[in-house]
MISE-410359 format. One record per residue (C-alpha): residue in three letters; x, y, z. Coordinates in steps of 0.1 Angstrom, whole numbers. Example, Ala and Ser with C-alpha at 12.3 -4.5 7.8 and 13.67 -1.06 7.14 Angstrom:
REC   rest       X       Y       Z
REC    ALA     123     -45      78
REC    SER     137     -11      71
//
This chain:
REC   rest       X       Y       Z
REC    UNK     -98    -335    -169
REC    UNK     -75    -360    -175
REC    UNK     -35    -366    -182
REC    UNK      -6    -356    -167
REC    UNK      19    -322    -160
REC    UNK      49    -318    -155
REC    UNK      62    -325    -116
REC    UNK      87    -300    -112
REC    UNK      78    -286     -81
REC    UNK      87    -248     -66
REC    UNK     101    -243     -34
REC    UNK      66    -244     -17
REC    UNK      57    -276     -33
REC    UNK      31    -262     -58
REC    UNK      41    -268     -98
REC    UNK      59    -244    -117
REC    UNK      24    -239    -139
REC    UNK       5    -222    -111
REC    UNK      30    -192    -115
REC    UNK      26    -191    -147
REC    UNK     -13    -191    -145
REC    UNK      -6    -158    -115
REC    UNK      16    -144    -138
REC    UNK     -12    -143    -166
REC    UNK     -39    -134    -141
REC    UNK     -20    -109    -125
REC    UNK     -17     -86    -159
REC    UNK     -51     -91    -169
REC    UNK     -65     -80    -134
REC    UNK     -44     -52    -138
REC    UNK     -59     -39    -169
REC    UNK     -95     -51    -154
REC    UNK     -92     -31    -124
REC    UNK     -71      -3    -139
REC    UNK    -102      -1    -162
REC    UNK    -127      -5    -136
REC    UNK    -114      23    -112
REC    UNK    -117      51    -139
REC    UNK    -148      41    -150
REC    UNK    -171      56    -128
REC    UNK    -154      83    -123
REC    UNK    -147      90    -166
REC    UNK    -184      90    -164
REC    UNK    -198     114    -140
REC    UNK    -167     137    -146
REC    UNK    -175     176    -172
REC    UNK    -140     178    -178
REC    UNK    -113     158    -201
REC    UNK    -136     143    -225
REC    UNK    -158     129    -196
REC    UNK    -195     119    -204
REC    UNK    -208     141    -170
REC    UNK    -232     115    -164
REC    UNK    -254     117    -128
REC    UNK    -243      92    -104
REC    UNK    -274      69    -109
REC    UNK    -266      69    -146
REC    UNK    -229      63    -140
REC    UNK    -234      32    -118
REC    UNK    -261      17    -134
REC    UNK    -242      18    -167
REC    UNK    -209       1    -144
REC    UNK    -236     -27    -127
REC    UNK    -248     -38    -164
REC    UNK    -210     -36    -176
REC    UNK    -196     -54    -144
REC    UNK    -224     -75    -146
REC    UNK    -220     -91    -183
REC    UNK    -187     -92    -176
REC    UNK    -198    -122    -153
REC    UNK    -223    -133    -171
REC    UNK    -213    -141    -204
REC    UNK    -182    -166    -184
REC    UNK    -212    -192    -187
REC    UNK    -213    -197    -226
REC    UNK    -172    -193    -228
REC    UNK    -167    -224    -202
REC    UNK    -190    -243    -219
REC    UNK    -175    -239    -254
REC    UNK    -143    -246    -236
REC    UNK    -153    -282    -222
REC    UNK    -168    -285    -252
REC    UNK    -152    -275    -282
REC    UNK    -120    -259    -277
REC    UNK    -101    -262    -247
REC    UNK     -93    -241    -217
REC    UNK     -63    -231    -234
REC    UNK     -76    -216    -262
REC    UNK     -98    -202    -245
REC    UNK     -81    -179    -227
REC    UNK     -55    -168    -254
REC    UNK     -91    -160    -277
REC    UNK    -102    -142    -249
REC    UNK     -71    -119    -236
REC    UNK     -72    -115    -276
REC    UNK    -105     -99    -275
REC    UNK     -98     -82    -240
REC    UNK     -67     -64    -252
REC    UNK     -88     -55    -288
REC    UNK    -115     -36    -257
REC    UNK     -88     -18    -241
REC    UNK     -78      -4    -272
REC    UNK    -109       6    -285
REC    UNK    -116      22    -251
REC    UNK     -86      47    -257
REC    UNK    -101      61    -286
REC    UNK    -123      96    -272
REC    UNK    -151      88    -292
REC    UNK    -185      72    -276
REC    UNK    -192      49    -306
REC    UNK    -155      32    -298
REC    UNK    -162      34    -258
REC    UNK    -193      11    -263
REC    UNK    -171     -14    -288
REC    UNK    -149     -14    -264
REC    UNK    -172     -27    -232
REC    UNK    -184     -51    -259
REC    UNK    -150     -66    -264
REC    UNK    -144     -66    -227
REC    UNK    -175     -86    -221
REC    UNK    -168    -111    -246
REC    UNK    -133    -118    -240
REC    UNK    -142    -122    -200
REC    UNK    -162    -147    -209
REC    UNK    -136    -173    -225
REC    UNK    -107    -160    -199
REC    UNK    -121    -160    -167
REC    UNK    -135    -195    -161
REC    UNK    -107    -213    -179
REC    UNK     -74    -198    -165
REC    UNK     -93    -207    -127
REC    UNK     -99    -240    -141
REC    UNK     -68    -244    -154
REC    UNK     -55    -240    -118
REC    UNK     -76    -269    -104
REC    UNK     -60    -288    -131
REC    UNK     -24    -285    -117
REC    UNK     -35    -306     -84
REC    UNK     -48    -344     -81
REC    UNK     -84    -350     -66
REC    UNK     -80    -349     -24
REC    UNK     -50    -328     -28
REC    UNK     -45    -308       2
REC    UNK     -26    -275     -13
REC    UNK     -56    -269     -33
REC    UNK     -73    -240     -16
REC    UNK     -39    -227      -8
REC    UNK     -30    -227     -47
REC    UNK     -61    -209     -51
REC    UNK     -51    -180     -23
REC    UNK     -20    -177     -40
REC    UNK     -37    -170     -70
REC    UNK     -57    -151     -57
REC    UNK     -25    -130     -48
REC    UNK     -13    -127     -85
REC    UNK     -54    -111     -89
REC    UNK     -47     -84     -67
REC    UNK     -12     -72     -75
REC    UNK     -25     -67    -106
REC    UNK     -56     -46     -94
REC    UNK     -28     -29     -71
REC    UNK      -6     -23    -110
REC    UNK     -42     -15    -125
REC    UNK     -49      14    -100
REC    UNK     -20      26     -97
REC    UNK      -7      28    -136
REC    UNK     -43      32    -151
REC    UNK     -57      51    -125
REC    UNK     -31      78    -121
REC    UNK     -25      81    -159
REC    UNK     -65      79    -160
REC    UNK     -71     111    -133
REC    UNK     -37     129    -141
REC    UNK     -32     129    -173
REC    UNK     -65     116    -196
REC    UNK     -88      89    -192
REC    UNK     -80      75    -226
REC    UNK     -44      70    -213
REC    UNK     -53      53    -188
REC    UNK     -79      27    -206
REC    UNK     -49      24    -235
REC    UNK     -25      16    -202
REC    UNK     -53     -11    -193
REC    UNK     -46     -32    -230
REC    UNK     -10     -29    -224
REC    UNK     -12     -50    -197
REC    UNK     -33     -79    -213
REC    UNK      -8     -79    -240
REC    UNK      19     -86    -215
REC    UNK       0    -113    -200
REC    UNK      -5    -129    -233
REC    UNK      29    -126    -239
REC    UNK      35    -142    -209
REC    UNK      13    -173    -215
REC    UNK      21    -180    -250
REC    UNK      57    -184    -245
REC    UNK      59    -207    -213
REC    UNK      26    -227    -218
REC    UNK      36    -259    -234
REC    UNK      69    -257    -209
REC    UNK      50    -254    -175
REC    UNK      13    -265    -184
REC    UNK      18    -302    -199
REC    UNK     -16    -315    -211
REC    UNK     -34    -292    -186
REC    UNK     -65    -274    -202
REC    UNK     -47    -284    -238
REC    UNK     -80    -304    -252
REC    UNK    -116    -301    -240
REC    UNK    -127    -331    -219
REC    UNK    -145    -361    -239
REC    UNK    -178    -370    -217
REC    UNK    -178    -400    -233
REC    UNK    -142    -408    -214
REC    UNK    -151    -394    -188
REC    UNK    -146    -420    -153
REC    UNK    -174    -401    -139
REC    UNK    -197    -414    -165
REC    UNK    -189    -451    -167
REC    UNK    -196    -471    -139
REC    UNK    -197    -514    -144
REC    UNK    -183    -512    -180
REC    UNK    -210    -492    -194
REC    UNK    -215    -457    -201
REC    UNK    -238    -438    -181
REC    UNK    -261    -415    -194
REC    UNK    -271    -380    -172
REC    UNK    -259    -371    -140
REC    UNK    -260    -394    -108
REC    UNK    -276    -386     -79
REC    UNK    -246    -373     -58
REC    UNK    -233    -356     -88
REC    UNK    -267    -334     -88
REC    UNK    -264    -326     -49
REC    UNK    -230    -318     -56
REC    UNK    -244    -291     -87
REC    UNK    -271    -278     -65
REC    UNK    -244    -270     -36
REC    UNK    -227    -249     -62
REC    UNK    -260    -233     -70
REC    UNK    -272    -226     -34
REC    UNK    -238    -212     -23
REC    UNK    -237    -195     -54
REC    UNK    -270    -175     -39
REC    UNK    -250    -162      -7
REC    UNK    -219    -154     -27
REC    UNK    -247    -129     -47
REC    UNK    -253    -113     -13
REC    UNK    -211    -110      -7
REC    UNK    -204     -94     -40
REC    UNK    -236     -69     -39
REC    UNK    -219     -53     -13
REC    UNK    -182     -61     -22
REC    UNK    -187     -45     -57
REC    UNK    -192     -11     -38
REC    UNK    -160      -5     -37
REC    UNK    -158       3     -78
REC    UNK    -195      24     -77
REC    UNK    -204      36     -47
REC    UNK    -175      38     -23
REC    UNK    -158      48     -50
REC    UNK    -174      79     -57
REC    UNK    -179      86     -22
REC    UNK    -144      87     -18
REC    UNK    -139     109     -45
REC    UNK    -169     132     -32
REC    UNK    -168     127       5
REC    UNK    -134     119      20
REC    UNK    -107     138      28
REC    UNK     -81     128       6
REC    UNK     -49     152      17
REC    UNK     -18     136      27
REC    UNK      16     159      33
REC    UNK       3     185      17
REC    UNK      -8     162     -14
REC    UNK     -41     151     -23
REC    UNK     -38     112     -32
REC    UNK     -59     100     -62
REC    UNK     -94      83     -58
REC    UNK     -85      52     -77
REC    UNK     -56      49     -57
REC    UNK     -76      40     -25
REC    UNK     -90       8     -40
REC    UNK     -53       0     -34
REC    UNK     -63      -8       1
REC    UNK     -79     -37      -8
REC    UNK     -53     -51     -28
REC    UNK     -25     -44      -4
REC    UNK     -42     -65      24
REC    UNK     -50     -91       0
REC    UNK     -14     -89      -8
REC    UNK      -5     -91      27
REC    UNK     -29    -117      41
REC    UNK     -33    -141      16
REC    UNK      -3    -156      25
REC    UNK     -16    -161      62
REC    UNK     -48    -177      52
REC    UNK     -32    -200      29
REC    UNK      -7    -210      56
REC    UNK     -37    -210      74
REC    UNK     -58    -234      56
REC    UNK     -32    -256      50
REC    UNK     -21    -261      87
REC    UNK     -53    -270      96
REC    UNK     -62    -291      66
REC    UNK     -32    -309      76
REC    UNK     -44    -316     109
REC    UNK     -78    -320      98
REC    UNK     -91    -292     114
REC    UNK     -98    -277      84
REC    UNK    -136    -255      84
REC    UNK    -157    -269      59
REC    UNK    -162    -243      27
REC    UNK    -199    -232      33
REC    UNK    -185    -220      74
REC    UNK    -153    -201      54
REC    UNK    -178    -185      30
REC    UNK    -204    -176      64
REC    UNK    -173    -159      80
REC    UNK    -166    -142      46
REC    UNK    -199    -128      45
REC    UNK    -200    -115      82
REC    UNK    -163     -98      81
REC    UNK    -180     -75      49
REC    UNK    -212     -68      71
REC    UNK    -186     -56      97
REC    UNK    -169     -37      74
REC    UNK    -197     -21      65
REC    UNK    -201      -5      97
REC    UNK    -171      17      93
REC    UNK    -183      31      61
REC    UNK    -217      40      84
REC    UNK    -191      59     108
REC    UNK    -177      74      77
REC    UNK    -208      86      65
REC    UNK    -221      98     100
REC    UNK    -189     123     101
REC    UNK    -193     135      64
REC    UNK    -228     148      71
REC    UNK    -220     166     103
REC    UNK    -186     177      90
REC    UNK    -184     177      53
REC    UNK    -158     152      52
REC    UNK    -150     122      62
REC    UNK    -116     110      76
REC    UNK     -96      84      54
REC    UNK     -89      55      80
REC    UNK    -130      51      81
REC    UNK    -131      37      46
REC    UNK     -94      17      50
REC    UNK    -109       0      78
REC    UNK    -137     -13      55
REC    UNK    -115     -22      32
REC    UNK     -96     -43      55
REC    UNK    -123     -63      67
REC    UNK    -141     -65      32
REC    UNK    -105     -79      24
REC    UNK    -110    -106      51
REC    UNK    -141    -114      40
REC    UNK    -130    -116       3
REC    UNK    -101    -140      12
REC    UNK    -127    -165      31
REC    UNK    -151    -161      -1
REC    UNK    -134    -158     -32
REC    UNK    -109    -181     -36
REC    UNK    -124    -205     -15
REC    UNK    -153    -205     -38
REC    UNK    -135    -209     -67
REC    UNK    -116    -238     -55
REC    UNK    -148    -255     -41
REC    UNK    -164    -257     -80
REC    UNK    -132    -278     -90
REC    UNK    -138    -301     -66
REC    UNK    -169    -306     -67
REC    UNK    -182    -298     -97
REC    UNK    -187    -331    -122
REC    UNK    -152    -332    -139
REC    UNK    -172    -329    -177
REC    UNK    -189    -300    -168
REC    UNK    -165    -282    -143
REC    UNK    -155    -250    -168
REC    UNK    -192    -246    -173
REC    UNK    -198    -248    -133
REC    UNK    -173    -221    -130
REC    UNK    -191    -199    -158
REC    UNK    -223    -205    -133
REC    UNK    -203    -199    -104
REC    UNK    -197    -158    -121
REC    UNK    -232    -165    -128
REC    UNK    -234    -151     -89
REC    UNK    -210    -125     -99
REC    UNK    -231    -113    -127
REC    UNK    -266    -107    -109
REC    UNK    -244     -91     -77
REC    UNK    -226     -69    -100
REC    UNK    -258     -54    -115
REC    UNK    -270     -52     -78
REC    UNK    -244     -32     -66
REC    UNK    -250     -11     -93
REC    UNK    -286      -6     -90
REC    UNK    -288      -1     -49
REC    UNK    -257      20     -50
REC    UNK    -278      46     -73
REC    UNK    -304      46     -46
REC    UNK    -278      68     -26
REC    UNK    -292      97     -43
REC    UNK    -326      97     -28
REC    UNK    -320      75       6
REC    UNK    -287      88      11
REC    UNK    -252      69      14
REC    UNK    -256      60      52
REC    UNK    -291      46      44
REC    UNK    -273      25      17
REC    UNK    -246      11      36
REC    UNK    -270       5      64
REC    UNK    -291     -20      43
REC    UNK    -261     -36      29
REC    UNK    -246     -40      65
REC    UNK    -281     -60      80
REC    UNK    -288     -81      46
REC    UNK    -248     -93      41
REC    UNK    -245     -97      79
REC    UNK    -277    -121      82
REC    UNK    -269    -137      51
REC    UNK    -236    -152      69
REC    UNK    -261    -163      97
REC    UNK    -278    -183      75
REC    UNK    -252    -195      60
REC    UNK    -236    -208      91
REC    UNK    -268    -224      98
REC    UNK    -270    -246      68
REC    UNK    -234    -257      63
REC    UNK    -235    -288      77
REC    UNK    -266    -298      54
REC    UNK    -246    -284      17
REC    UNK    -211    -305      34
REC    UNK    -231    -340      35
REC    UNK    -242    -328      -3
REC    UNK    -210    -326     -13
REC    UNK    -202    -361      -5
REC    UNK    -165    -359       4
REC    UNK    -155    -344     -29
REC    UNK    -143    -316      -5
REC    UNK    -122    -336      17
REC    UNK     -84    -330      15
REC    UNK     -51    -354      16
REC    UNK     -19    -343      27
REC    UNK       2    -339      -3
REC    UNK      31    -365      -8
REC    UNK      63    -365     -31
REC    UNK      49    -403     -38
REC    UNK      22    -391     -59
REC    UNK      46    -386     -86
REC    UNK      46    -412    -109
REC    UNK      74    -428    -139
REC    UNK      88    -404    -157
REC    UNK      84    -376    -128
REC    UNK      46    -368    -138
REC    UNK      17    -364    -115
REC    UNK     -20    -373    -124
REC    UNK     -43    -345    -127
REC    UNK     -80    -334    -117
//
C-alpha cells in the first residue's frame, strides 16, 4: 500500500496506530475465544438448554465452524484489496460478528445457526485486513515489524483471557446464552474504539484499496508489467509451501478448544482449594503464557535482528512445530494417568499449554509478519486470506481427528499428533535454506532509525 502515516511514536518506538489495532483486535478476540471456549461444552451439554450431542458430532461442527471462519478471509481480503479498502472491511466484519454473537444469545436452534453464519462471514472481512494494517504501519525492511506483530499478538491473547473469564464463566455458571451475549458486547466495544480513533492514529493506512496500475511492483522501465515477475512467483510459492506446515501446526494446536477442552472437562482433576475451576478457565493458561512470554520473544527477535543474527522465518516456524510436539508429550502423560486413576493432575495440561504457547509465538505472529513482507503488495490482503486458508483446513482436520478419540481413545490421538507435528518440524528446518532463498531478500530487516521521518513528521508505509 502507498501513502504516509503519522509518525507519532510510542515510548517503545512503535507507531501509536499499532496500539489502536491491538485494542480493537483484543475485543474481537475476546468475543471469538469466549464463544469458542463454550461451543463444544454447549453442544455436548444436556442441561441449561445445551444440545446434548455426542463428542464426535460436537467436534465435527466445531471443526466445520472454525474451518469456515478461516476460509472466508480469502474472499474478504480480495474484496478489501480490490474494492473497499482494509478499514471499511474491518468495520463491516466487526458489525456482522457483533450481530452473530447476539443471535447466539437467543435460545433457538435457528438463531444458533444464523449466528454462526454471521460470525463466519464477518470474520472473513475482519481477520485478514486488521492483520494487514499492522504491516502497513512499517516501511519495507523495518526491523520492528516482527516485534510489532508479537505485540499485536498479545492483544489477541489478552482478549482470549477476557473471553474465557467473562463469557466462559457466564456460560458455565449462569447460562450458555449469557456467555454468547457477552461476546457480542465485547465486539461492540472493539468497534467503538476503532471508529473513534482510526482517523487520528492510522492516517491513510488501509483507507483505500491498492490500485494495481499504480503499484510500483508492476512498473518497470517506465511501462506497466502484466502478471507477476519470477521473483514474485517465488515469493507466492513460499507462502503456499509454509502454509502446508502451518496446517500441521494448527491441526494439533486447535485441539485446545476441542478435544483438550472436553478432556479437561471430563478427565482432569480441576479441584483447587475446595473449589472446582471452570473448564473454560484452563484455556487461559495459553493466553496468560502468551502475555508473559510475548515481550520476551519480541525482544529476542528485535535483539537478534539488530545484530544480523535473526533466525530465518522458516527456522522460527520449524521450532514452533517442535515445541508443539513436545507439548503433546505432556498430554500423553495425562492420558496415562487418567486411564489408571480416573482423573489426571491439572499440571499435565498446564505444561502442555506452556509448550504450545512457545510454539505459537515462534510460528503465528512470525507468519503474519511474513505475509506482509513477502507477498506482492497489490495482493497482500488476499494472500493473508490464503494464509488463513491453512487455518481453515487445520481447524476442520482438528475436529475430525479429535472425534476419533471415541474409537481410539485420547492417548492414541495425542500420540499421532505428537509424531506428526515433530516430523513436520524437522522437515521444515531441513528445507528452510531453500525457502529463504526463494524470498529474494523481502524477509531481510534493517535497523529502524528516527531519520526515516520525512518532512511534516511522516514516514512512508509499506
